[in-house]
C-alpha positions, 0 to 999 in steps of 0.5 A, spaced: 160 623 734 158 616 736 153 613 741 154 609 747 157 604 743 161 608 738 164 612 743 167 606 747 169 603 740 173 609 738 176 610 745 179 604 745 182 605 738 185 611 740 187 608 747 190 602 743 195 607 739 197 610 746 199 606 752 196 600 756 196 604 762 192 610 759 187 605 757 186 602 764 186 609 767 180 610 763 177 604 764 177 605 772 174 612 771 169 609 767 167 604 772 167 610 777 162 614 774 158 608 771 159 608 764 161 600 764 155 598 768 152 594 763 146 594 758 144 601 757 150 604 760 154 610 757 150 616 754 144 611 753 144 611 761 144 618 762 138 619 757 134 615 761 134 620 766 131 625 761 124 624 760 125 625 752 130 619 752 134 623 746 141 625 746 140 633 743 147 635 740 151 638 745 153 644 740 145 645 739 144 653 740 137 654 743 132 658 739 125 660 739 121 659 733 117 666 731 109 666 730 110 670 724 115 671 719 117 678 721 120 676 727 123 669 725 130 668 727 136 666 722 139 659 721 146 659 719 149 653 714 151 648 718 148 650 724 144 645 729 139 648 734 134 646 739 127 649 740 120 648 742 114 646 738 107 647 742 100 644 741 097 646 734 103 650 733 106 653 727 113 656 728 117 660 723 125 661 722 129 665 717 134 663 711 139 667 707 140 663 701 144 665 695 143 663 687 147 656 687 147 652 693 141 647 695 139 648 702 136 642 707 133 643 713 131 637 718 126 638 724 126 632 729 120 632 733 121 629 740 115 628 745 116 626 752 116 619 753 109 617 756 106 622 752 099 621 748 100 621 741 095 618 735 098 615 729 096 621 725 100 626 729 107 628 727 111 634 724 110 638 717 116 642 715 116 646 709 121 652 706 117 658 703 120 664 699 118 671 701 112 671 697 109 665 701 110 660 695 112 653 697 119 650 695 118 643 698 115 640 704 115 634 708 111 631 714 112 625 718 107 621 723 108 617 729 105 611 725 100 605 727 104 604 733 102 610 736 108 610 741 111 617 742 118 617 739 123 622 735 121 623 728 124 627 723 121 631 717 125 635 712 124 641 706 129 644 701 130 650 697 134 647 691 137 650 685 139 644 681 132 642 678 128 644 671 123 649 674 125 656 676 121 657 682 125 658 689 132 659 685 134 666 686 138 669 692 134 672 697 130 671 704 126 664 705 123 661 711 122 655 714 115 653 717 114 648 722 107 645 723 105 640 729 100 635 727 095 634 732 089 630 733 083 630 738 085 626 744 093 627 743 097 630 749 098 638 750 105 637 752 110 641 748 115 637 744 122 639 743 125 640 737 132 639 734 133 643 727 139 642 722 141 646 716 145 643 711 148 647 705 150 643 699 154 646 693 152 647 686 155 643 680 161 645 676 157 643 670 151 648 670 148 644 665 146 638 669 142 643 674 138 646 668 137 639 664 137 633 669 138 626 667 133 621 669 135 616 674 138 610 671 135 603 671 138 599 678 138 592 681 132 592 685 133 585 687 134 583 695 140 580 697 140 574 702 141 577 709 148 576 712 149 570 717 154 569 722 156 571 730 153 578 731 158 583 734 155 587 740 154 595 738 150 599 743 146 604 739 146 612 740 140 616 743 140 621 737 142 623 731 148 627 733 150 621 737 148 615 732 153 609 733 157 608 726 156 601 723 158 598 717 157 591 713 156 586 718 151 583 724 150 587 730 147 586 736 144 590 741 138 590 747 132 595 746 127 596 751 120 599 750 119 606 749 126 607 746 129 609 740 136 607 738 140 611 732 146 608 728 149 611 722 152 607 716 157 610 711 154 609 704 158 612 698 156 614 691 154 608 687 153 604 693 146 600 695 144 600 702 141 593 705 138 593 712 134 587 716 132 588 723 130 582 727 127 582 734 129 576 738 124 571 742 121 572 749 119 568 754 112 570 757 106 574 755 101 573 749 097 576 744 100 580 738 102 587 737 102 590 730 108 595 728 111 594 735 118 595 732 119 600 726 126 601 723 126 608 719 132 610 714 134 617 714 139 620 709 145 624 711 141 631 711 136 627 716 131 627 710 126 621 711 127 615 706 123 609 708 121 605 714 119 598 715 115 595 721 114 589 724 109 585 729 110 581 735 107 575 738 113 573 743 117 569 737 123 572 733 121 576 727 124 580 722 123 586 717 127 588 711 127 595 708 125 594 701 131 594 696 134 602 695 137 605 689 144 606 689 146 613 691 146 617 685 146 625 684 140 624 679 136 620 684 133 627 686 130 628 680 126 621 681 119 620 684 118 618 691 122 618 698 126 612 697 129 615 690 129 622 692 132 621 699 138 617 696 141 623 693 148 624 696 153 620 699 155 620 707 152 617 713 145 614 713 141 613 719 138 607 721 133 609 727 130 603 731 124 604 735 120 599 740 113 601 742 111 603 749 106 598 749 111 592 749 111 593 756 104 591 758 103 585 753 110 582 754 114 585 759 119 591 760 125 587 757 130 588 755 129 585 748 134 582 743 135 586 737 139 584 731 141 588 725 144 585 719 147 591 714 150 590 707 153 595 703 153 593 696 157 596 689 163 599 688 164 606 690 164 611 685 167 618 684 163 624 687 160 629 682 164 635 681 161 640 686 163 648 686 165 647 693 164 644 700 158 642 703 157 645 710 158 642 715 164 639 711 164 632 708 156 631 710 156 628 703 162 624 703 165 618 706 171 619 710 176 614 712 175 616 719 168 614 718 169 608 714 174 606 720 169 607 725 163 603 722 168 597 722 169 596 729 170 590 733 169 584 729 171 576 730 177 577 727 179 584 730 178 591 729 177 592 721 182 596 718 187 595 724 189 598 730 195 602 728 198 599 735 205 596 736 204 588 735 207 588 742 201 590 745 197 585 742 195 582 748 193 588 752 189 590 746 185 583 746 184 585 754 181 592 752 177 588 747 173 584 752 172 590 756 170 594 751 164 590 748 162 586 755 156 588 759 160 587 766 158 591 772 161 597 774 164 594 780 167 588 776 170 593 771 173 597 777 176 591 780 179 588 773 182 595 771 186 595 778 188 588 776 190 590 769 194 596 772 198 591 777 199 586 771 202 592 766 206 595 772 209 588 773 210 587 766 214 594 765 218 592 771 220 586 768 222 589 762 226 594 765 
């Protein structure tokens, strides 16, 4: 599920395999409902009407967190849930686990825009067994920008470690704590919870005596250059826009958070740089005004990088990350342990609300320079499939979605007939341009007329 840019790109790819007339009809309909109404259109525009400015998964099931383990609602593998976290709240959810699979639960806390938060506010998640022993825990905070935005923390029950705790089958509990400080807003926060199950390995020895992660190349790569390709970010994990290796261009406004997903296979390294463009007007300096965070396929926190701003262009790069490897889970620190499986890694970029006061409401130019180095390797020998399926794999569909439009056309080809090349070129212009809804409507009607005449001439 792509975000606003991903949905457009995937839509045009599919329509390129069908008739041009179908593409034009879609363009006209999109214009009528405002999808092509310029920057911020599509799902991102609909989110603007939502005070949360976050796209919750469409299939998220509403659940209430319990105040006690006795009343905890059971979460199912592969499920996505929506719940509410009150001020100073502690909520419980229940898991029924076997003795072989690894369970990962991620919680995304979503305060409303305009909510007062401090740098130390955030969310804490832990998984505990029936005797209140902690299997793992994690916490994520809003950070120095003190700007409300979606933050995610995860916890797990793993059976592949050297310790014996939490490896038995039985009932476990997810414990979610809201971290508040004096002076913070008392508004409820919405939450999105996901539960992903990873199967055990065929070779049980690897789960009893794990190997330490091997040495890896920690050198930084030279950032990519070249023309940036427009690609609008999504407004949530579920609608994150797929991007691959390349230079990508978007606009971001203060208080907004944009989501992108990057397919990274076993043995590959991810490199990412975020650049905030220069602006006219305003003065002074804001620290940590833009934060780029990285989350793994289970929405587990890996790393983040912030940058200050004084009106001039500036950039920030994630520190070199290890290649994706199963053994990384036995290493030390978030950056190592987080890179434990292949799949779609999430780049989440937030621009602080304070930008409006100092430099204006924007929008501001955002450039992402994404590189994926290394040769893809075979996946470990799993006993079965993850739930949801292919969570820890890079599929051909995901690779194609991440390629998108480039200066040389669609990476991997469109699959359309060569005779439709001229129509595809027009569709590309429509897909990536920021023209208004009225202009798009007129263009669509004009295209429809041209296509009809061409078909009549062929007949």
